[in-house]
Structure formats: structure tokens, C-alpha cells
SEMINU-773819 format. One record per atom (N, C-alpha, C): residue number from 1; atom name; y, x, z; residue in one letter. Coordinates in nm, 3 decimals, decimal comma. Atoms other than C-alpha are relative to their C-alpha. Last residue first. Layout:
<pts>
(NUM; "CA"; (Y; X; Z); "A") ...
</pts>
This chain:
<pts>
(132; "N"; (0,096; 0,048; 0,094); "Y") (132; "CA"; (1,119; -1,227; 0,475); "Y") (132; "C"; (-0,076; -0,125; -0,001); "Y") (131; "N"; (-0,040; -0,108; 0,120); "M") (131; "CA"; (1,462; -1,145; 0,619); "M") (131; "C"; (-0,125; -0,033; -0,089); "M") (130; "N"; (-0,017; 0,058; 0,149); "M") (130; "CA"; (1,417; -1,443; 0,850); "M") (130; "C"; (0,015; 0,094; -0,119); "M") (129; "N"; (0,152; 0,026; 0,023); "R") (129; "CA"; (1,278; -1,220; 1,189); "R") (129; "C"; (0,000; -0,088; -0,169); "R") (128; "N"; (0,041; -0,078; 0,116); "P") (128; "CA"; (1,639; -1,069; 1,134); "P") (128; "C"; (-0,147; -0,038; -0,040); "P") (127; "N"; (0,126; -0,052; -0,039); "D") (127; "CA"; (1,782; -1,387; 1,314); "D") (127; "C"; (-0,102; 0,096; -0,105); "D") (126; "N"; (-0,039; 0,022; -0,155); "D") (126; "CA"; (2,154; -1,426; 1,220); "D") (126; "C"; (-0,123; 0,048; 0,083); "D") (125; "N"; (0,047; 0,128; -0,102); "Y") (125; "CA"; (2,058; -1,337; 0,878); "Y") (125; "C"; (0,044; 0,029; 0,135); "Y") (124; "N"; (0,056; -0,034; -0,134); "Y") (124; "CA"; (2,253; -1,097; 0,662); "Y") (124; "C"; (-0,037; -0,128; 0,068); "Y") (123; "N"; (-0,026; 0,115; -0,117); "K") (123; "CA"; (2,339; -1,132; 0,300); "K") (123; "C"; (-0,052; 0,103; 0,083); "K") (122; "N"; (0,032; -0,100; -0,104); "F") (122; "CA"; (2,414; -0,922; -0,042); "F") (122; "C"; (0,010; -0,137; 0,130); "F") (121; "N"; (-0,001; 0,059; -0,134); "E") (121; "CA"; (2,307; -1,117; -0,374); "E") (121; "C"; (0,072; 0,118; 0,135); "E") (120; "N"; (0,037; -0,038; -0,111); "L") (120; "CA"; (2,411; -0,953; -0,703); "L") (120; "C"; (0,030; -0,072; 0,136); "L") (119; "N"; (-0,069; 0,036; -0,155); "L") (119; "CA"; (2,414; -1,137; -1,030); "L") (119; "C"; (-0,057; 0,093; 0,125); "L") (118; "N"; (0,117; -0,030; -0,065); "N") (118; "CA"; (2,369; -0,934; -1,371); "N") (118; "C"; (0,080; -0,064; 0,145); "N") (117; "N"; (0,054; 0,120; -0,049); "N") (117; "CA"; (2,661; -1,060; -1,572); "N") (117; "C"; (-0,135; 0,001; 0,060); "N") (116; "N"; (0,075; 0,036; 0,089); "S") (116; "CA"; (2,697; -0,764; -1,793); "S") (116; "C"; (-0,067; -0,142; 0,070); "S") (115; "N"; (-0,047; 0,028; 0,147); "P") (115; "CA"; (2,969; -0,623; -1,607); "P") (115; "C"; (-0,065; -0,077; -0,121); "P") (114; "N"; (-0,034; -0,126; 0,024); "D") (114; "CA"; (2,814; -0,695; -1,229); "D") (114; "C"; (0,059; -0,023; -0,157); "D") (113; "N"; (0,044; -0,013; 0,137); "A") (113; "CA"; (2,857; -1,013; -1,094); "A") (113; "C"; (0,044; 0,119; -0,056); "A") (112; "N"; (-0,072; -0,061; 0,108); "L") (112; "CA"; (2,874; -1,030; -0,749); "L") (112; "C"; (-0,033; -0,031; -0,117); "L") (111; "N"; (0,019; -0,025; 0,140); "V") (111; "CA"; (2,771; -1,302; -0,485); "V") (111; "C"; (0,087; 0,113; -0,078); "V") (110; "N"; (-0,098; -0,007; 0,096); "F") (110; "CA"; (2,826; -1,302; -0,100); "F") (110; "C"; (-0,077; -0,001; -0,119); "F") (109; "N"; (0,076; -0,006; 0,114); "S") (109; "CA"; (2,585; -1,451; 0,202); "S") (109; "C"; (0,134; 0,024; -0,093); "S") (108; "N"; (-0,145; -0,034; 0,047); "E") (108; "CA"; (2,606; -1,492; 0,564); "E") (108; "C"; (-0,042; 0,045; -0,148); "E") (107; "N"; (-0,046; -0,100; 0,045); "H") (107; "CA"; (2,274; -1,666; 0,707); "H") (107; "C"; (0,129; 0,029; -0,068); "H") (106; "N"; (-0,172; -0,018; -0,001); "E") (106; "CA"; (2,125; -1,935; 0,906); "E") (106; "C"; (0,025; 0,154; -0,057); "E") (105; "N"; (-0,055; -0,051; 0,120); "E") (105; "CA"; (1,726; -1,923; 0,823); "E") (105; "C"; (0,149; 0,007; -0,031); "E") (104; "N"; (0,025; -0,142; -0,045); "A") (104; "CA"; (1,652; -2,032; 1,196); "A") (104; "C"; (0,004; 0,064; -0,126); "A") (103; "N"; (0,118; -0,012; 0,004); "R") (103; "CA"; (1,852; -2,348; 1,156); "R") (103; "C"; (-0,057; 0,130; 0,003); "R") (102; "N"; (0,066; 0,090; -0,078); "G") (102; "CA"; (2,194; -2,445; 1,269); "G") (102; "C"; (-0,140; 0,005; -0,024); "G") (101; "N"; (-0,065; 0,024; -0,116); "A") (101; "CA"; (2,398; -2,374; 0,975); "A") (101; "C"; (-0,102; -0,067; 0,108); "A") (100; "N"; (0,112; 0,061; -0,121); "F") (100; "CA"; (2,159; -2,332; 0,681); "F") (100; "C"; (0,075; 0,029; 0,137); "F") (99; "N"; (0,081; 0,072; 0,072); "R") (99; "CA"; (2,426; -2,087; 0,459); "R") (99; "C"; (-0,068; -0,067; 0,116); "R") (98; "N"; (0,074; 0,020; -0,092); "H") (98; "CA"; (2,760; -1,972; 0,525); "H") (98; "C"; (-0,106; -0,081; -0,011); "H") (97; "N"; (0,003; 0,148; -0,047); "F") (97; "CA"; (2,974; -1,864; 0,245); "F") (97; "C"; (-0,116; 0,044; 0,110); "F") (96; "N"; (0,114; 0,045; -0,116); "P") (96; "CA"; (3,115; -1,543; 0,113); "P") (96; "C"; (-0,019; -0,148; 0,027); "P") (95; "N"; (-0,093; -0,053; -0,104); "E") (95; "CA"; (3,311; -1,569; -0,232); "E") (95; "C"; (-0,138; 0,002; 0,108); "E") (94; "N"; (-0,056; 0,079; -0,143); "A") (94; "CA"; (3,074; -1,644; -0,512); "A") (94; "C"; (0,047; 0,045; 0,112); "A") (93; "N"; (0,028; 0,145; 0,089); "F") (93; "CA"; (3,068; -1,508; -0,870); "F") (93; "C"; (0,000; -0,082; 0,100); "F") (92; "N"; (0,063; 0,079; -0,058); "F") (92; "CA"; (3,303; -1,206; -0,720); "F") (92; "C"; (-0,061; -0,141; -0,093); "F") (91; "N"; (-0,020; 0,105; 0,050); "S") (91; "CA"; (3,415; -0,924; -0,971); "S") (91; "C"; (-0,139; -0,116; 0,112); "S") (90; "N"; (0,125; 0,068; 0,073); "L") (90; "CA"; (3,479; -0,617; -0,792); "L") (90; "C"; (-0,035; -0,148; -0,015); "L") (89; "N"; (0,006; 0,087; 0,136); "G") (89; "CA"; (3,799; -0,523; -0,734); "G") (89; "C"; (-0,097; -0,058; -0,054); "G") (88; "N"; (0,034; -0,056; 0,170); "R") (88; "CA"; (3,747; -0,220; -0,520); "R") (88; "C"; (0,028; -0,108; -0,116); "R") (87; "N"; (-0,086; -0,098; 0,040); "T") (87; "CA"; (3,890; -0,334; -0,196); "T") (87; "C"; (0,021; 0,060; -0,116); "T") (86; "N"; (-0,122; 0,030; 0,004); "R") (86; "CA"; (3,714; -0,637; -0,215); "R") (86; "C"; (0,110; 0,082; -0,011); "R") (85; "N"; (-0,001; 0,098; 0,106); "A") (85; "CA"; (3,391; -0,511; -0,290); "A") (85; "C"; (0,153; -0,049; -0,014); "A") (84; "N"; (0,000; -0,109; 0,135); "L") (84; "CA"; (3,461; -0,232; -0,012); "L") (84; "C"; (-0,008; -0,094; -0,142); "L") (83; "N"; (-0,126; -0,047; 0,038); "R") (83; "CA"; (3,532; -0,522; 0,223); "R") (83; "C"; (0,018; 0,081; -0,092); "R") (82; "N"; (-0,084; 0,117; 0,017); "L") (82; "CA"; (3,211; -0,714; 0,176); "L") (82; "C"; (0,114; 0,049; -0,053); "L") (81; "N"; (0,045; 0,003; 0,131); "L") (81; "CA"; (3,007; -0,381; 0,204); "L") (81; "C"; (0,119; -0,105; -0,067); "L") (80; "N"; (-0,039; -0,144; 0,064); "R") (80; "CA"; (3,147; -0,306; 0,558); "R") (80; "C"; (0,008; -0,008; -0,159); "R") (79; "N"; (-0,158; 0,005; 0,013); "E") (79; "CA"; (3,087; -0,675; 0,622); "E") (79; "C"; (0,093; 0,119; -0,039); "E") (78; "N"; (-0,042; 0,116; 0,114); "W") (78; "CA"; (2,722; -0,669; 0,523); "W") (78; "C"; (0,161; -0,007; 0,002); "W") (77; "N"; (0,005; -0,081; 0,136); "D") (77; "CA"; (2,710; -0,305; 0,712); "D") (77; "C"; (0,014; -0,128; -0,119); "D") (76; "N"; (-0,110; -0,082; 0,046); "E") (76; "CA"; (2,849; -0,496; 1,019); "E") (76; "C"; (-0,022; 0,080; -0,138); "E") (75; "N"; (-0,140; 0,065; 0,001); "P") (75; "CA"; (2,630; -0,781; 1,038); "P") (75; "C"; (0,080; 0,090; -0,066); "P") (74; "N"; (-0,098; 0,034; -0,051); "R") (74; "CA"; (2,330; -0,580; 1,063); "R") (74; "C"; (0,113; -0,057; -0,034); "R") (73; "N"; (0,039; 0,056; -0,143); "R") (73; "CA"; (2,000; -0,638; 0,910); "R") (73; "C"; (0,081; 0,033; 0,088); "R") (72; "N"; (-0,043; -0,085; -0,085); "F") (72; "CA"; (2,132; -0,621; 0,540); "F") (72; "C"; (-0,073; -0,059; 0,171); "F") (71; "N"; (0,017; 0,067; -0,104); "T") (71; "CA"; (1,953; -0,818; 0,281); "T") (71; "C"; (-0,014; 0,104; 0,081); "T") (70; "N"; (0,046; -0,031; -0,128); "V") (70; "CA"; (2,030; -0,647; -0,016); "V") (70; "C"; (0,029; -0,084; 0,095); "V") (69; "N"; (-0,057; -0,037; -0,090); "G") (69; "CA"; (2,031; -0,763; -0,397); "G") (69; "C"; (-0,044; 0,064; 0,130); "G") (68; "N"; (0,101; -0,073; -0,103); "F") (68; "CA"; (1,873; -0,949; -0,667); "F") (68; "C"; (0,122; 0,051; 0,080); "F") (67; "N"; (-0,061; -0,110; -0,066); "H") (67; "CA"; (1,910; -1,229; -0,907); "H") (67; "C"; (-0,043; 0,094; 0,068); "H") (66; "N"; (-0,004; -0,111; -0,008); "R") (66; "CA"; (1,735; -1,481; -1,102); "R") (66; "C"; (0,132; 0,055; 0,032); "R") (65; "N"; (0,090; -0,062; -0,096); "P") (65; "CA"; (1,662; -1,839; -1,061); "P") (65; "C"; (-0,006; 0,153; 0,020); "P") (64; "N"; (0,114; 0,019; -0,006); "Y") (64; "CA"; (1,913; -1,917; -0,975); "Y") (64; "C"; (-0,083; -0,042; -0,158); "Y") (63; "N"; (0,057; -0,083; -0,100); "L") (63; "CA"; (2,235; -1,762; -0,953); "L") (63; "C"; (-0,146; -0,038; -0,002); "L") (62; "N"; (0,031; 0,080; -0,154); "E") (62; "CA"; (2,331; -1,880; -1,267); "E") (62; "C"; (-0,082; 0,074; 0,106); "E") (61; "N"; (0,107; -0,043; -0,072); "P") (61; "CA"; (2,453; -1,657; -1,598); "P") (61; "C"; (0,011; -0,132; 0,135); "P") (60; "N"; (-0,011; 0,116; -0,076); "A") (60; "CA"; (2,673; -1,784; -1,857); "A") (60; "C"; (-0,096; 0,018; 0,117); "A") (59; "N"; (-0,149; 0,044; 0,006); "E") (59; "CA"; (2,692; -1,513; -2,081); "E") (59; "C"; (0,023; -0,072; 0,074); "E") (58; "N"; (0,009; 0,128; -0,018); "D") (58; "CA"; (2,323; -1,350; -2,020); "D") (58; "C"; (0,139; -0,014; 0,036); "D") (57; "N"; (-0,034; 0,023; -0,116); "V") (57; "CA"; (2,288; -1,021; -2,177); "V") (57; "C"; (0,037; -0,142; 0,045); "V") (56; "N"; (0,046; 0,112; -0,057); "R") (56; "CA"; (2,095; -0,943; -2,438); "R") (56; "C"; (0,030; -0,044; 0,108); "R") (55; "N"; (-0,084; 0,094; 0,027); "D") (55; "CA"; (2,274; -0,673; -2,638); "D") (55; "C"; (-0,022; -0,130; 0,022); "D") (54; "N"; (0,086; 0,108; 0,077); "S") (54; "CA"; (2,098; -0,414; -2,434); "S") (54; "C"; (0,122; -0,101; -0,045); "S") (53; "N"; (-0,114; 0,053; 0,120); "L") (53; "CA"; (2,174; -0,072; -2,299); "L") (53; "C"; (-0,073; -0,134; -0,054); "L") (52; "N"; (0,042; -0,003; 0,161); "H") (52; "CA"; (1,918; -0,045; -2,002); "H") (52; "C"; (0,092; -0,087; -0,074); "H") (51; "N"; (-0,078; 0,077; 0,080); "C") (51; "CA"; (2,025; -0,038; -1,640); "C") (51; "C"; (-0,020; 0,023; -0,133); "C") (50; "N"; (-0,026; -0,038; 0,144); "V") (50; "CA"; (1,772; 0,109; -1,417); "V") (50; "C"; (0,080; -0,085; -0,093); "V") (49; "N"; (-0,029; 0,095; 0,111); "V") (49; "CA"; (1,752; 0,015; -1,049); "V") (49; "C"; (0,007; 0,063; -0,131); "V") (48; "N"; (-0,044; -0,041; 0,097); "Q") (48; "CA"; (1,577; 0,228; -0,797); "Q") (48; "C"; (-0,001; -0,112; -0,109); "Q") (47; "N"; (0,108; 0,030; 0,108); "D") (47; "CA"; (1,570; 0,165; -0,446); "D") (47; "C"; (0,067; 0,029; -0,111); "D") (46; "N"; (0,122; -0,043; -0,083); "G") (46; "CA"; (1,748; 0,319; -0,141); "G") (46; "C"; (-0,105; -0,042; -0,085); "G") (45; "N"; (0,002; 0,052; -0,159); "F") (45; "CA"; (2,091; 0,125; -0,130); "F") (45; "C"; (-0,157; 0,068; 0,024); "F") (44; "N"; (-0,019; 0,141; -0,028); "F") (44; "CA"; (2,052; 0,126; -0,555); "F") (44; "C"; (-0,050; 0,000; 0,134); "F") (43; "N"; (0,070; 0,024; -0,146); "D") (43; "CA"; (1,969; 0,497; -0,626); "D") (43; "C"; (0,116; -0,114; 0,050); "D") (42; "N"; (-0,069; 0,002; -0,167); "L") (42; "CA"; (2,052; 0,427; -0,985); "L") (42; "C"; (-0,047; 0,011; 0,103); "L") (41; "N"; (0,084; 0,009; -0,134); "T") (41; "CA"; (1,917; 0,531; -1,307); "T") (41; "C"; (0,064; 0,009; 0,121); "T") (40; "N"; (-0,031; -0,070; -0,126); "I") (40; "CA"; (2,111; 0,486; -1,613); "I") (40; "C"; (-0,047; -0,054; 0,068); "I") (39; "N"; (0,017; 0,035; -0,127); "R") (39; "CA"; (2,025; 0,379; -1,974); "R") (39; "C"; (0,070; 0,090; 0,117); "R") (38; "N"; (0,028; 0,123; -0,014); "D") (38; "CA"; (2,043; 0,428; -2,358); "D") (38; "C"; (-0,011; -0,071; 0,135); "D") (37; "N"; (-0,127; 0,050; 0,079); "A") (37; "CA"; (2,242; 0,762; -2,418); "A") (37; "C"; (-0,055; -0,167; 0,017); "A") (36; "N"; (0,043; -0,053; 0,145); "Y") (36; "CA"; (2,093; 0,903; -2,104); "Y") (36; "C"; (0,085; -0,084; -0,077); "Y") (35; "N"; (-0,074; 0,087; 0,082); "R") (35; "CA"; (2,218; 0,895; -1,733); "R") (35; "C"; (-0,062; 0,045; -0,142); "R") (34; "N"; (0,046; -0,029; 0,133); "R") (34; "CA"; (2,011; 1,001; -1,428); "R") (34; "C"; (0,063; -0,085; -0,127); "R") (33; "N"; (0,143; -0,085; -0,005); "A") (33; "CA"; (2,040; 0,965; -1,033); "A") (33; "C"; (-0,004; 0,080; -0,167); "A") (32; "N"; (0,050; -0,010; 0,137); "L") (32; "CA"; (2,391; 0,801; -1,035); "L") (32; "C"; (-0,145; 0,072; 0,033); "L") (31; "N"; (0,030; -0,133; 0,041); "K") (31; "CA"; (2,417; 0,740; -0,624); "K") (31; "C"; (-0,058; 0,009; -0,174); "K") (30; "N"; (0,132; -0,048; 0,032); "C") (30; "CA"; (2,533; 0,372; -0,563); "C") (30; "C"; (0,006; 0,158; -0,055); "C") (29; "N"; (0,012; -0,137; -0,045); "G") (29; "CA"; (2,907; 0,360; -0,400); "G") (29; "C"; (-0,149; 0,046; -0,066); "G") (28; "N"; (0,065; 0,034; -0,097); "L") (28; "CA"; (2,942; -0,038; -0,503); "L") (28; "C"; (-0,024; 0,137; 0,104); "L") (27; "N"; (-0,047; 0,133; -0,048); "G") (27; "CA"; (3,260; 0,030; -0,710); "G") (27; "C"; (-0,087; -0,015; 0,116); "G") (26; "N"; (-0,105; 0,041; -0,028); "G") (26; "CA"; (3,240; 0,359; -0,839); "G") (26; "C"; (0,049; -0,108; 0,089); "G") (25; "N"; (0,002; -0,090; -0,093); "V") (25; "CA"; (2,861; 0,378; -0,852); "V") (25; "C"; (0,138; 0,029; 0,032); "V") (24; "N"; (0,121; -0,061; -0,087); "Y") (24; "CA"; (2,762; 0,065; -0,947); "Y") (24; "C"; (0,043; 0,111; 0,082); "Y") (23; "N"; (0,028; 0,119; -0,112); "F") (23; "CA"; (3,055; -0,100; -1,134); "F") (23; "C"; (-0,061; 0,051; 0,119); "F") (22; "N"; (-0,132; 0,015; -0,121); "E") (22; "CA"; (3,190; 0,220; -1,268); "E") (22; "C"; (-0,028; -0,094; 0,071); "E") (21; "N"; (-0,042; -0,115; -0,069); "Q") (21; "CA"; (2,846; 0,314; -1,427); "Q") (21; "C"; (0,085; -0,045; 0,119); "Q") (20; "N"; (0,126; 0,003; -0,110); "T") (20; "CA"; (2,789; -0,013; -1,550); "T") (20; "C"; (0,012; 0,059; 0,080); "T") (19; "N"; (-0,029; 0,082; -0,080); "A") (19; "CA"; (3,136; -0,024; -1,718); "A") (19; "C"; (-0,105; -0,008; 0,104); "A") (18; "N"; (-0,112; -0,062; -0,078); "D") (18; "CA"; (3,020; 0,313; -1,897); "D") (18; "C"; (0,078; -0,110; 0,090); "D") (17; "N"; (0,052; -0,088; -0,126); "L") (17; "CA"; (2,681; 0,189; -1,949); "L") (17; "C"; (0,118; 0,064; 0,041); "L") (16; "N"; (-0,085; -0,163; 0,001); "D") (16; "CA"; (2,820; -0,093; -2,181); "D") (16; "C"; (-0,009; 0,065; 0,130); "D") (15; "N"; (-0,094; 0,016; 0,134); "A") (15; "CA"; (2,625; -0,434; -2,230); "A") (15; "C"; (0,057; 0,130; -0,035); "A") (14; "N"; (-0,141; -0,060; 0,000); "A") (14; "CA"; (2,371; -0,360; -1,972); "A") (14; "C"; (0,056; -0,003; -0,112); "A") (13; "N"; (-0,106; -0,019; 0,113); "P") (13; "CA"; (2,036; -0,533; -1,914); "P") (13; "C"; (0,137; 0,054; 0,043); "P") (12; "N"; (-0,095; 0,086; 0,058); "I") (12; "CA"; (1,819; -0,461; -1,589); "I") (12; "C"; (0,082; 0,004; -0,140); "I") (11; "N"; (-0,083; -0,016; 0,117); "A") (11; "CA"; (1,541; -0,300; -1,472); "A") (11; "C"; (0,071; -0,087; -0,048); "A") (10; "N"; (-0,022; 0,121; 0,069); "L") (10; "CA"; (1,391; -0,328; -1,099); "L") (10; "C"; (0,102; 0,076; -0,140); "L") (9; "N"; (-0,096; -0,036; 0,121); "H") (9; "CA"; (1,231; -0,064; -0,909); "H") (9; "C"; (0,011; -0,095; -0,055); "H") (8; "N"; (-0,002; 0,134; 0,061); "F") (8; "CA"; (1,136; -0,097; -0,515); "F") (8; "C"; (0,066; 0,067; -0,119); "F") (7; "N"; (-0,165; 0,079; 0,030); "V") (7; "CA"; (1,125; 0,258; -0,382); "V") (7; "C"; (-0,073; -0,093; -0,099); "V") (6; "N"; (0,037; 0,040; 0,129); "D") (6; "CA"; (0,805; 0,474; -0,185); "D") (6; "C"; (0,135; -0,107; -0,032); "D") (5; "N"; (-0,061; -0,063; 0,140); "E") (5; "CA"; (0,889; 0,674; 0,085); "E") (5; "C"; (0,040; -0,047; -0,114); "E") (4; "N"; (-0,122; -0,020; -0,011); "H") (4; "CA"; (0,805; 0,437; 0,337); "H") (4; "C"; (0,108; 0,047; -0,055); "H") (3; "N"; (-0,053; -0,067; -0,106); "D") (3; "CA"; (0,467; 0,369; 0,187); "D") (3; "C"; (0,150; 0,015; 0,038); "D") (2; "N"; (-0,106; -0,062; -0,008); "R") (2; "CA"; (0,333; 0,094; -0,004); "R") (2; "C"; (0,069; 0,075; 0,119); "R") (1; "N"; (-0,078; 0,053; 0,022); "M") (1; "CA"; (-0,022; 0,027; -0,035); "M") (1; "C"; (0,143; 0,062; 0,030); "M") 
</pts>
């Protein structure tokens, strides 16, 4: 099974590699691992995201059924990323919102849209047992 040193891998489309790199590296603070003419590979909060140059991007994205992101264990980490996204002028698909109030799965969330309309959700649960 997965070892703590293993990483999750996700490949997504990118219409413009320069804009994509600026969003993920300059905006979110991800580390650029490699860049080729047709893709960039990123250290996305400890996991691997590969952005492949493509003309097949979603012009009118919807949050469901496809998005990805990070679920933070600590609210201060979520808040820090929210401040960073606002300070760096990243594009919000959904401003911060509170979900499932009064229920075990209660959480805070916000959703960003990258330059190719890939949607990224960032959240934290009041009860960390609800992360899975």
C-alpha cells in the first residue's frame, strides 16, 4: 500500500503553460519540478500535479463532478492560503463559504479557478475525523 513518502499524481489540461506556471508557482506557491514544451510538473502541496498543454479545456466549468484541492487539518493553514489567494489576486470560482452547519461534516471552503478553468477546492473540517 501507499507509504508516507509516496505521492498522489493528477494530470490536468492547460491552455497556456506560462499562465499556468504563474498561477501555481507565482500564485499558490507550488514548486516547479520540471518544465517541458508540452507540460509542467508541480509539487502541489506535497503531491504531484502535471499540467499538460491542451486545447481541450472546459470553457464553462462546474464544481461537480470534477475538482481537486487540499483539505487542511488546521484552520490557520486554510486561512493563510485564503489570504495568499486574495493578496495575489487569484481568480475565485466560489468565495469562502461555510457548509453543513451543525453537522459532523461541517467545514469551511473556497474554490479557485486556474487559467484553464480547472477548479481547486480548499477546505478544512471543524472535526478532523471528517476528512475522509
